[in-house]
N, C-alpha and C positions, 0 to 999 in steps of 0.2 A: 525597267530593271528586272533582272531575273529574280524569281521567288527563292531560288536555291542560293543561300548566302554562305559565305565562308568556304574554306578550302583553297587549294592551290592546284596549279597545273604545271607539269614538267614540260619544258619547251626545249627542243633542239633546233639550233640555227646553223646552217652551213652555206658557204658561198658556192655558187655555180661556176664552172669553168676552171677550177683550180685543183690540181693534183700535186702532192698529196693534199687531202681535204683540210680546210680551215673550218673548224666548227666549235660551237659552245653549247653547253647544256646548263640550264638554270631553271629554277622554279619561281613562280610569281602567283600572286593572289588571283583567283578567278574574278574577283570584284574589280581588278585593275581595268582601266580603259585601254584602247588601242594606242592612245598617246603614251600611256605608261609603258606599254609593251615596246613601242618605238624607243623610248628612253632607255629601257632595259637592254634592248638589242644593241643600241649605240654603245652603252657601257660595256656589255659583255664582249662585243666584237673589238672594241677599242677605237671606234669611229669618234669623230669630234663634233658631230651634229652640225656640220657646216653646209649641208646640201639638202635639197628637197627629198622627200620620201613618199611612199605609198604602200599599202597592202593590197594585193590583187587576189581575187578569188572568183570562183564560178564553177560551172559544170564542165567536167572533162578538161579539154585543153583550152576552152574558151574562158580565159581569166579576164573578163571585161568589167566585173564589178569591183569597186574600189572603196576602201576605207582609208581616209587620209585627212590632211589638214584642209580647212575651208579655203577655197580659191584655187585648188589644184586644177590645172588645165588638162585637156585631152582625155577626159573620162568618157568612154563609150557607153558603158552599162550603168547600173545603179551606183549612186554615190552615197556614202554615209560619213558623217563627221566623226573623226577618231576620238574626239572628246566625249561623244555621246554613246559609244558602243562599248559595253563591258565584255570581257572575255567570256564570262558565263553566258551572256546573251548570244554571242556568236557560236559558242560551242553547243549550248543548249543540251539537247538529248542525243546529239550526234555521237556515233561510235568513234572512239579514239583508236588509233592515231588519226589526226585530222591535219591536212596540209594547206598552206597558202604561200604566196610569194610576197617578199618584202623587197621593194626596189629602193635603192639609195643612190643619190648622186646621178641624176639622169644623164649627165654628160659622160661620166665614166661608166655608168650602167652596171653598178654592183648589184647583182641579183642574188638574193638569199632565199633558200627554202626554209620555212618555219614549220615545224612539226609539233603539234600539241600531242605529246606522247601518252600521258596518263594523268589522272587526277590523284591527289594525295591530301592528307590532313595537314593542317597548319595554317598559320596566318603570318602577317608581317610583310615587309618589303621583299623585293627580289633577292634570291640567294643563288650564287654560282655553284654549280655541281662539278663541272669538268669542262675540258676543251682541249684543243690541239692547235698549235702553230699560231704565229703572230698575225694579226689583222694586217692587210695591205696598208701601206701609207696612204693618207688622205690625198686626193687629187693626183693619184699616180698614173691614171690613164686606163683603168679598167683591167679585166682579167687577162686579156691578151698581152698587154704590155707587162703586167706583173709576171706572167709565165716566161716572157722573154728575159726579164731580169733574173728570175729564178734559175734559168738555164744558162746564164752568163752571156746572152746575146746582146744585152744592153746593160749599162751600169745602173746601180741603185742611185736615185737622186736624194736619198735620205741617209746621211752618214750615221752609223751606229745601228741601223735597222738590222735586226736578226730574225729572218723568216721562221726559224724553228722555235723561237722563244715565246711561250705563253705561260704566264704565272697567275693561276686562278686567284691566289690570295691578294693580288694587286688590283682585282676588278673592284671598282667603286661605283655603286649604283646611285650615288647622289646625282640628280639630274643636272646636266650642264645647261647653261643658257643657250637658247637657239640663236644662232647668228643670223644676220641679214642675208636674205637670198640674193644670189648674184644674178 
């Protein structure tokens, strides 16, 4: 564990392949693990934690190192258990902003960029700061199908879904139970 205890990091998350951008900004304790970060991203984005995920990082464009759940398949580089890596350990003394990828639902391939923007004082659980636009519906088919629906080329399969609607005060960071992998 890191010697530097306490404090928070401001995190921005946005989805690749979608314009206008769907994004969230929240702060989380630097003592949180990557599993805690996964749960915070799920809550902030509005995902339902129904699919596999991983955090990918590395040098340049070679993002082959993975932080994720034990048993994850297809890892080429170094693997680290997400329950054993604290954000403070990952960030260390690196200069912020610091970026990595978060992949969720390997079939739909929702790829998010996570940016650790800055450190700040404080403690406690994750806190939403801001964001824009509703998260895509779970199991919708990925960013290409989402963009087709957004442009009216195909219909929304989710009655009542409003793509522009994001209400920060409705974000609940209480972790949801992880569902069985399909």
